[in-house]
C-alpha positions as CSV (number, residue, x, y, z in Angstrom):
1,M,102.9,80.4,113.8
2,K,104.8,79.6,110.6
3,E,105.3,82.1,107.9
4,R,103.2,81.2,104.7
5,M,105.3,81.3,101.5
6,L,104.2,80.9,97.9
7,F,106.8,80.1,95.3
8,V,105.8,80.7,91.7
9,D,107.6,79.8,88.5
10,D,106.7,78.4,85.2
11,D,109.9,76.0,85.1
12,S,108.7,72.9,87.1
13,D,112.3,71.7,87.2
14,L,113.3,74.9,89.1
15,L,110.3,74.5,91.5
16,Q,111.4,70.9,92.3
17,G,115.0,72.2,92.9
18,L,113.7,74.9,95.2
19,Q,111.6,72.5,97.2
20,R,114.5,70.1,97.7
21,M,116.8,72.9,98.9
22,L,114.3,74.3,101.3
23,R,113.3,70.9,102.6
24,S,115.2,71.8,106.0
25,K,112.9,74.9,106.5
26,R,109.6,73.0,106.8
27,S,109.6,73.3,110.3
28,E,109.8,77.0,110.1
29,W,107.9,77.9,107.0
30,D,104.6,76.6,105.4
31,M,105.6,76.5,101.7
32,T,103.4,76.2,98.6
33,F,105.0,75.6,95.2
34,V,102.8,76.4,92.1
35,N,103.6,76.0,88.4
36,G,102.8,79.4,86.7
37,P,101.1,82.6,87.4
38,K,97.4,81.3,86.7
39,Q,97.7,78.6,89.3
40,A,99.4,81.2,91.7
41,L,96.3,83.6,91.3
42,A,93.8,80.7,92.0
43,T,95.9,79.6,95.0
44,M,96.0,83.1,96.3
45,Q,92.1,83.4,96.2
46,K,91.9,80.5,98.6
47,T,95.0,81.2,100.9
48,C,96.6,84.2,102.2
49,F,100.4,84.3,102.0
50,D,103.0,86.3,104.1
51,V,105.7,86.2,101.3
52,I,105.6,85.5,97.5
53,V,108.7,84.5,95.7
54,T,108.1,84.5,92.0
55,D,109.8,84.5,88.6
56,M,109.5,88.0,87.0
57,R,109.6,86.6,83.4
58,M,106.8,84.3,82.8
59,P,104.6,83.9,79.7
60,E,101.1,85.6,79.8
61,I,101.4,87.1,83.2
62,D,104.7,88.3,84.7
63,G,105.8,88.2,88.4
64,A,105.0,91.8,89.1
65,E,101.4,91.5,87.8
């Protein structure tokens, strides 16, 4: 079973870069990339994740929240 990972950042360019960098891990990890904390919270209501990688400094809601 693949690890489920959620990547959260308010910078879409950074998310796209991460997605390209981690392309080789697709067979090992089930990765979801979301733009911003509100979208992350909505995604987490629908899906459980094993790992969350988040930007700690985002407007409105920070990564720790």
